[in-house]
C-alpha positions as CSV (number, residue, x, y, z in Angstrom):
1,M,20.4,17.9,-9.7
2,S,18.6,14.9,-8.3
3,P,14.6,14.1,-7.6
4,E,12.8,14.4,-4.4
5,P,12.3,11.7,-2.5
6,V,9.5,10.0,-2.8
7,R,7.0,8.6,0.6
8,L,6.7,5.1,0.2
9,F,5.1,2.5,2.1
10,F,3.3,-2.1,1.6
11,A,0.6,-2.3,1.9
12,L,-3.2,-4.7,1.5
13,W,-5.5,-1.8,-0.8
14,P,-8.9,-3.1,0.3
15,E,-11.9,-2.6,-2.8
16,A,-14.3,-0.2,-2.8
17,S,-16.8,-1.8,-1.0
18,L,-13.9,-3.4,2.2
19,Q,-12.8,0.2,2.2
20,Q,-16.6,1.5,2.6
21,A,-17.8,-1.0,5.4
22,L,-14.5,-0.2,6.9
23,Y,-15.6,3.4,7.0
24,E,-18.8,3.1,8.6
25,A,-17.3,1.0,11.7
26,G,-14.4,4.8,11.3
27,N,-18.2,6.1,11.4
28,K,-19.2,4.4,14.8
29,L,-15.4,5.2,16.9
30,Y,-16.0,8.9,15.6
31,Q,-19.4,9.4,17.3
32,R,-17.6,8.0,20.3
33,C,-14.1,8.7,20.2
34,G,-14.3,11.7,18.6
35,G,-10.7,12.7,16.4
36,R,-9.9,13.5,12.6
37,R,-10.8,10.7,10.4
38,T,-9.5,8.3,8.5
39,R,-10.9,9.0,4.5
40,R,-12.4,6.2,2.8
41,E,-9.9,5.5,-0.3
42,N,-7.4,6.0,2.0
43,I,-7.7,3.1,4.5
44,H,-5.8,0.0,4.0
45,L,-3.5,-1.7,6.3
46,T,0.1,-1.4,6.1
47,L,2.6,-4.1,6.4
48,A,6.0,-2.1,6.1
49,F,7.1,1.8,5.8
50,L,9.7,3.1,4.1
51,G,9.1,6.6,4.5
52,A,11.3,9.0,2.5
53,V,13.3,7.6,-0.5
54,E,14.6,8.4,-3.1
55,A,13.8,8.2,-6.2
56,D,16.7,5.5,-7.7
57,R,15.6,2.8,-5.5
58,L,12.1,2.4,-6.4
59,Q,13.8,-0.4,-8.6
60,R,14.7,-2.2,-6.1
61,I,12.3,-1.4,-3.8
62,T,10.3,-2.8,-6.6
63,D,13.4,-5.7,-7.5
64,V,12.3,-6.7,-3.3
65,A,8.6,-7.3,-3.7
66,D,9.0,-9.2,-7.2
67,Q,9.9,-12.1,-5.4
68,I,7.4,-12.3,-2.7
69,T,5.3,-15.7,-4.1
70,L,2.6,-16.1,-1.0
71,P,-0.8,-17.3,-1.2
72,A,-3.7,-15.2,-1.6
73,F,-5.8,-15.3,2.7
74,D,-8.4,-13.9,4.9
75,M,-9.2,-11.4,7.7
76,L,-11.7,-11.4,9.7
77,F,-11.5,-7.5,11.9
78,T,-13.9,-8.1,14.3
79,R,-12.2,-5.9,17.3
80,L,-12.7,-1.6,17.9
81,G,-9.9,0.2,19.2
82,W,-7.5,2.0,20.4
83,W,-4.5,3.7,21.7
84,R,-3.9,5.4,24.4
85,Q,0.0,6.8,23.9
86,N,-0.8,7.4,20.2
87,Q,-4.4,8.6,19.9
88,V,-5.1,6.1,17.2
89,A,-8.9,3.8,17.1
90,W,-8.2,1.0,14.9
91,A,-10.4,-1.5,13.1
92,A,-8.3,-5.5,13.8
93,T,-8.5,-9.1,13.7
94,D,-8.7,-11.7,16.6
95,E,-7.0,-13.4,14.5
96,T,-3.5,-12.4,12.6
97,P,-2.9,-15.3,9.7
98,R,0.0,-16.6,9.0
99,S,1.0,-16.0,5.8
100,L,0.0,-12.0,6.5
101,I,3.0,-12.8,9.5
102,D,4.7,-14.3,6.4
103,L,4.2,-11.2,4.4
104,V,5.8,-9.1,6.8
105,K,8.8,-11.1,7.9
106,Q,9.4,-11.3,3.8
107,L,8.9,-7.8,2.9
108,Q,11.3,-5.9,6.2
109,L,13.7,-9.2,5.5
110,G,14.6,-8.4,1.5
111,L,13.4,-4.4,2.6
112,S,16.8,-4.7,4.8
113,A,19.3,-6.5,3.0
114,E,18.1,-2.3,0.6
115,G,18.4,-0.5,4.2
116,F,15.6,-0.4,5.0
117,K,15.4,-0.2,9.3
118,F,11.8,-1.1,11.0
119,D,10.7,-1.4,14.2
120,E,11.7,-3.9,16.4
121,R,7.6,-4.6,18.2
122,R,5.7,-7.1,17.3
123,F,3.5,-6.8,13.7
124,Q,0.4,-5.7,14.9
125,A,-2.4,-6.2,11.7
126,H,-4.6,-3.3,12.1
127,V,-6.2,-0.9,10.6
128,T,-6.4,2.8,11.2
129,L,-9.6,4.4,11.0
130,L,-8.7,7.9,13.4
131,R,-5.8,9.6,14.7
132,K,-6.2,12.1,17.8
133,A,-8.6,10.2,18.9
134,N,-10.1,9.4,22.8
135,C,-12.3,6.8,23.4
136,P,-13.8,6.4,26.6
137,P,-13.6,2.9,27.9
138,G,-15.9,-0.5,27.1
139,L,-15.7,-1.9,24.0
140,I,-16.7,-0.7,21.2
141,E,-19.7,-3.1,19.1
142,S,-18.8,-3.8,15.1
143,P,-20.5,-6.1,13.2
144,P,-17.3,-8.9,11.1
145,I,-16.0,-7.2,8.6
146,L,-13.6,-10.3,6.0
147,W,-11.4,-9.0,3.9
148,Q,-9.8,-11.5,1.3
149,A,-6.3,-9.9,0.7
150,K,-5.3,-11.0,-2.9
151,D,-2.7,-8.6,-3.8
152,F,-0.4,-6.5,-2.0
153,V,0.4,-3.0,-3.1
154,L,3.4,-0.6,-3.2
155,V,2.5,3.5,-2.4
156,R,3.8,6.4,-3.4
157,S,2.3,9.4,0.2
158,T,1.9,13.4,-0.8
159,L,0.9,15.7,1.5
160,H,-1.8,17.8,0.8
161,E,-3.4,20.5,3.1
162,G,-6.3,18.1,3.2
163,G,-4.2,15.4,5.1
164,P,-2.0,12.6,2.8
165,H,-3.4,11.8,-0.7
166,Y,-2.1,7.9,-2.2
167,A,-1.5,6.1,-5.4
168,I,-1.0,2.7,-5.7
169,V,3.0,3.4,-7.2
170,K,2.3,-0.5,-8.2
171,R,0.9,-4.0,-7.6
172,W,1.2,-7.7,-6.8
173,P,-1.5,-10.5,-6.3
174,L,-0.8,-13.5,-3.8
175,Q,-0.8,-17.1,-5.5
176,P,-4.3,-18.6,-5.1
177,K,-5.3,-20.2,-2.7
178,A,-5.3,-23.8,-2.6
179,D,-9.1,-25.3,-2.2
């Protein structure tokens, strides 16, 4: 009998203080939009969602990430917003760093060679803060939040009654930024 598939995704995973700052931004959105808040410890930026994966494919997935060597980068989250069609409220950057775009492309390229499929739509760097939100029109103010991305992770997601639980499977460092 083969083991149960595992739900996996690649992400940027913020340190605790950054998760707290993003959670507080989510609280501002919640006051205005309602919905279901992302738990503080689950706040992240998804790079590539793999879905349910057979456990015996895990080594090949990590081999793809092992090949990536890109520089660390900074992101400045300056916008809070909402997508009506999927009722997701988010924090986003005004400008997506080139290294982030390259990281997503390299992951998708390597994982595509392993048979994974990805959306054709353009990558939109964002952090989901609320689900099932309904925001009124108008800007939602938030102080800028700086994220210094120094690594990326593979995450296992398990569904529980109180919502998903995420566990980091493996972490890959990004190269130090040149001064």
